[in-house]
Backbone as CSV, one residue per row, in Angstrom:
resi,resn,N_x,N_y,N_z,CA_x,CA_y,CA_z,C_x,C_y,C_z
1,MET,0.254,64.929,-97.961,-0.745,65.164,-96.927,-1.854,64.122,-97.049
2,ALA,-2.478,63.803,-95.923,-3.547,62.815,-95.877,-4.786,63.320,-96.616
3,LEU,-5.575,62.379,-97.063,-6.817,62.721,-97.749,-7.828,63.295,-96.759
4,ILE,-8.783,64.044,-97.292,-9.931,64.542,-96.541,-11.180,63.989,-97.217
5,TYR,-12.314,64.027,-96.525,-13.486,63.283,-96.987,-14.772,64.094,-96.910
6,LYS,-15.620,63.873,-97.913,-16.976,64.404,-97.913,-17.914,63.215,-97.832
7,ILE,-18.878,63.283,-96.934,-19.886,62.246,-96.787,-21.206,62.846,-97.238
8,LEU,-21.865,62.163,-98.146,-23.127,62.678,-98.671,-23.918,61.558,-99.309
9,SER,-25.133,61.861,-99.726,-25.975,60.842,-100.358,-25.430,60.506,-101.744
10,ARG,-25.631,59.267,-102.121,-25.230,58.817,-103.460,-25.931,59.666,-104.529
11,GLU,-27.193,59.987,-104.284,-27.975,60.777,-105.240,-27.376,62.172,-105.438
12,LEU,-26.993,62.816,-104.366,-26.419,64.154,-104.464,-25.070,64.124,-105.187
13,TRP,-24.254,63.102,-104.910,-22.960,62.993,-105.596,-23.168,62.680,-107.085
14,ALA,-24.147,61.836,-107.412,-24.431,61.519,-108.818,-24.872,62.774,-109.572
15,LYS,-25.684,63.595,-108.925,-26.125,64.853,-109.541,-24.931,65.781,-109.773
16,ALA,-24.070,65.914,-108.773,-22.878,66.761,-108.907,-21.964,66.241,-110.003
17,SER,-21.817,64.936,-110.073,-20.958,64.341,-111.107,-21.509,64.609,-112.495
18,ALA,-22.822,64.511,-112.638,-23.453,64.775,-113.941,-23.310,66.239,-114.337
19,GLU,-23.386,67.136,-113.354,-23.284,68.576,-113.623,-21.841,69.066,-113.688
20,GLY,-20.919,68.262,-113.160,-19.515,68.641,-113.179,-19.113,69.598,-112.069
21,VAL,-19.985,69.782,-111.071,-19.653,70.671,-109.947,-20.508,70.297,-108.734
22,PHE,-19.877,70.371,-107.558,-20.583,70.152,-106.303,-20.493,71.432,-105.496
23,HIS,-21.651,72.063,-105.291,-21.705,73.311,-104.529,-21.959,73.062,-103.055
24,GLY,-22.337,71.843,-102.708,-22.570,71.493,-101.321,-23.947,70.920,-101.087
25,ALA,-24.063,70.243,-99.955,-25.356,69.746,-99.488,-26.090,70.916,-98.837
26,ALA,-27.308,70.699,-98.410,-28.121,71.772,-97.824,-27.399,72.468,-96.671
27,ILE,-26.798,71.716,-95.755,-26.098,72.325,-94.620,-24.899,73.151,-95.076
28,ASP,-24.225,72.686,-96.119,-23.077,73.434,-96.656,-23.534,74.772,-97.227
29,LEU,-24.616,74.737,-97.975,-25.132,75.959,-98.583,-25.579,76.954,-97.509
30,THR,-26.191,76.439,-96.444,-26.614,77.293,-95.335,-25.421,77.925,-94.624
31,ASP,-24.377,77.115,-94.388,-23.216,77.591,-93.634,-22.223,78.386,-94.470
32,GLY,-22.304,78.269,-95.787,-21.425,79.046,-96.657,-20.096,78.380,-96.979
33,TYR,-19.966,77.122,-96.651,-18.770,76.356,-96.985,-19.125,74.874,-96.994
34,ILE,-18.279,74.066,-97.640,-18.501,72.627,-97.718,-17.794,71.966,-96.544
35,HIS,-18.568,71.282,-95.728,-18.048,70.558,-94.571,-17.324,69.297,-95.032
36,LEU,-16.113,69.116,-94.572,-15.336,67.911,-94.842,-14.830,67.361,-93.517
37,SER,-14.274,66.163,-93.555,-13.722,65.529,-92.356,-12.384,64.885,-92.677
38,THR,-11.578,64.746,-91.651,-10.354,63.954,-91.776,-10.727,62.488,-91.548
39,ALA,-9.769,61.603,-91.741,-10.013,60.180,-91.489,-10.404,59.949,-90.029
40,GLU,-9.796,60.703,-89.130,-10.090,60.551,-87.710,-11.479,61.065,-87.343
41,GLN,-12.044,61.947,-88.134,-13.324,62.582,-87.823,-14.513,61.970,-88.561
42,ALA,-14.277,61.256,-89.642,-15.352,60.833,-90.548,-16.392,59.932,-89.892
43,GLU,-15.967,58.958,-89.127,-16.938,58.035,-88.541,-17.841,58.737,-87.525
44,GLU,-17.297,59.644,-86.742,-18.118,60.407,-85.800,-19.054,61.356,-86.552
45,THR,-18.581,61.916,-87.654,-19.435,62.770,-88.482,-20.646,61.996,-88.980
46,VAL,-20.433,60.781,-89.437,-21.545,59.951,-89.907,-22.502,59.659,-88.745
47,ARG,-21.982,59.295,-87.599,-22.844,58.999,-86.440,-23.685,60.208,-86.037
48,ARG,-23.094,61.384,-86.038,-23.797,62.581,-85.570,-24.769,63.169,-86.595
49,HIS,-24.394,63.124,-87.861,-25.154,63.872,-88.864,-25.892,63.025,-89.899
50,PHE,-25.646,61.708,-89.914,-26.265,60.856,-90.931,-26.903,59.610,-90.329
51,ALA,-27.237,59.639,-89.052,-27.816,58.476,-88.377,-29.025,57.949,-89.131
52,GLY,-29.018,56.661,-89.396,-30.143,56.012,-90.056,-30.255,56.238,-91.551
53,GLN,-29.377,57.047,-92.115,-29.451,57.328,-93.555,-28.734,56.246,-94.363
54,ASP,-29.395,55.802,-95.392,-28.837,54.796,-96.298,-28.348,55.490,-97.563
55,ASP,-27.668,54.750,-98.404,-27.195,55.252,-99.697,-26.226,56.413,-99.560
56,LEU,-25.286,56.288,-98.625,-24.242,57.303,-98.465,-22.987,56.899,-99.209
57,VAL,-22.235,57.902,-99.627,-20.922,57.661,-100.205,-19.884,58.485,-99.446
58,LEU,-18.667,57.985,-99.502,-17.514,58.633,-98.920,-16.624,59.040,-100.083
59,VAL,-16.416,60.339,-100.226,-15.627,60.883,-101.333,-14.277,61.318,-100.778
60,ALA,-13.213,60.731,-101.305,-11.855,61.057,-100.858,-11.291,62.171,-101.734
61,LEU,-10.739,63.193,-101.079,-10.208,64.362,-101.771,-8.800,64.672,-101.273
62,ASP,-7.996,65.227,-102.139,-6.641,65.639,-101.771,-6.686,67.115,-101.404
63,PRO,-6.288,67.467,-100.182,-6.358,68.873,-99.772,-5.550,69.804,-100.664
64,SER,-4.513,69.310,-101.299,-3.683,70.170,-102.147,-4.426,70.642,-103.399
65,ASP,-5.557,70.026,-103.710,-6.357,70.438,-104.877,-7.145,71.727,-104.629
66,PHE,-7.163,72.214,-103.385,-8.040,73.331,-103.053,-7.322,74.642,-102.756
67,SER,-6.036,74.658,-102.803,-5.216,75.854,-102.560,-5.859,76.781,-101.531
68,GLY,-6.218,77.987,-101.909,-6.722,78.984,-100.973,-8.147,78.783,-100.508
69,SER,-8.890,77.868,-101.107,-10.300,77.712,-100.722,-10.490,76.757,-99.543
70,LEU,-9.436,76.057,-99.127,-9.526,75.141,-97.993,-9.042,75.832,-96.733
71,LYS,-9.893,75.803,-95.713,-9.521,76.375,-94.413,-9.760,75.336,-93.331
72,TRP,-8.849,75.299,-92.369,-8.981,74.409,-91.216,-9.519,75.244,-90.062
73,GLU,-10.742,74.885,-89.614,-11.409,75.705,-88.614,-11.913,74.844,-87.454
74,PRO,-11.902,75.420,-86.245,-12.361,74.651,-85.085,-13.862,74.372,-85.159
75,SER,-14.206,73.170,-84.733,-15.601,72.764,-84.693,-15.768,71.862,-83.486
76,ARG,-16.359,70.719,-83.664,-16.662,69.775,-82.608,-15.505,69.617,-81.617
77,GLY,-15.706,70.021,-80.386,-14.690,69.864,-79.355,-13.421,70.649,-79.602
78,GLY,-13.471,71.655,-80.470,-12.292,72.460,-80.773,-11.377,71.850,-81.813
79,ALA,-11.705,70.645,-82.311,-10.889,70.001,-83.347,-10.962,70.808,-84.637
80,LEU,-9.874,70.833,-85.368,-9.850,71.534,-86.649,-10.440,70.645,-87.737
81,PHE,-11.429,71.188,-88.432,-12.075,70.477,-89.533,-11.764,71.195,-90.839
82,PRO,-11.626,70.433,-91.930,-11.413,71.053,-93.233,-12.737,71.564,-93.817
83,HIS,-12.720,72.808,-94.278,-13.886,73.421,-94.913,-13.448,74.011,-96.247
84,VAL,-14.212,73.753,-97.289,-13.935,74.338,-98.600,-14.890,75.493,-98.827
85,TYR,-14.324,76.660,-99.050,-15.097,77.855,-99.383,-15.093,77.963,-100.899
86,GLY,-16.122,77.417,-101.494,-16.215,77.359,-102.949,-16.891,76.058,-103.330
87,SER,-16.546,75.550,-104.480,-17.160,74.315,-104.968,-16.090,73.236,-105.146
88,ILE,-16.564,72.039,-105.404,-15.682,70.904,-105.663,-15.999,70.371,-107.049
89,ASN,-14.965,70.158,-107.833,-15.106,69.499,-109.126,-15.102,67.998,-108.844
90,PRO,-16.173,67.272,-109.180,-16.213,65.832,-108.909,-15.035,65.058,-109.504
91,ALA,-14.428,65.580,-110.554,-13.261,64.917,-111.143,-12.062,64.943,-110.197
92,GLN,-12.102,65.788,-109.167,-11.024,65.851,-108.187,-11.045,64.680,-107.208
93,ALA,-12.133,63.943,-107.155,-12.244,62.829,-106.213,-11.180,61.783,-106.514
94,ARG,-10.460,61.384,-105.479,-9.471,60.313,-105.621,-10.174,58.976,-105.736
95,TRP,-11.259,58.838,-104.998,-12.136,57.678,-105.106,-13.458,57.991,-104.403
96,VAL,-14.459,57.187,-104.716,-15.782,57.295,-104.097,-16.201,55.882,-103.714
97,LYS,-16.533,55.688,-102.432,-16.914,54.359,-101.951,-18.183,54.452,-101.128
98,ASP,-18.938,53.357,-101.115,-20.184,53.293,-100.358,-19.923,53.201,-98.863
99,VAL,-20.787,53.861,-98.099,-20.872,53.680,-96.652,-22.217,52.990,-96.431
100,VAL,-22.157,51.753,-95.980,-23.340,50.895,-95.924,-23.996,50.963,-94.547
101,LEU,-25.311,51.035,-94.548,-26.083,51.000,-93.307,-26.438,49.547,-93.013
102,GLU,-25.930,49.043,-91.879,-26.211,47.661,-91.463,-26.589,47.649,-89.989
103,ASN,-27.719,47.025,-89.685,-28.169,46.887,-88.294,-28.179,48.231,-87.565
104,GLY,-28.579,49.279,-88.248,-28.709,50.594,-87.639,-27.431,51.405,-87.552
105,GLY,-26.300,50.827,-87.964,-25.030,51.548,-87.933,-24.369,51.562,-89.296
106,HIS,-23.441,52.479,-89.474,-22.759,52.599,-90.768,-21.452,51.816,-90.773
107,VAL,-21.213,51.160,-91.882,-19.989,50.398,-92.080,-19.201,51.069,-93.194
108,PHE,-17.994,51.487,-92.861,-17.121,52.116,-93.846,-16.429,51.038,-94.673
109,PRO,-16.043,51.363,-95.893,-15.377,50.371,-96.739,-14.041,49.928,-96.128
110,GLN,-13.725,48.672,-96.305,-12.501,48.136,-95.749,-11.288,48.869,-96.313
111,GLY,-10.381,49.249,-95.427,-9.140,49.899,-95.836,-9.268,51.320,-96.324
112,TRP,-10.411,51.952,-96.094,-10.641,53.305,-96.631,-9.676,54.333,-96.092
113,ASN,-9.197,54.164,-94.891,-8.346,55.186,-94.275,-6.883,54.772,-94.165
114,SER,-6.485,53.855,-95.019,-5.072,53.432,-94.958,-4.274,53.965,-96.126
């Protein structure tokens, strides 16, 4: 299965990595689940929810690591988005790459979705 992605600040991911657990960003904690995106959804997620924010990272995760805690639920335009009900162990990340803010827009790392 294809990877799924969490977009968040470098600082928040560094804190989670140091603590060994990611419970979610503020919006995740409010909503009761960790918002994730597919490769097809990630760039629009950044445009809608992280406009103008610098120091972002893209964390790649394997959906098979979440067994019963991963649910696919309708969101933006009825598209199914991956949501984790629980926490994420930072060691589960397949990779973590920078999403760079350039000229007011975000640039994803080359080849991130291949």
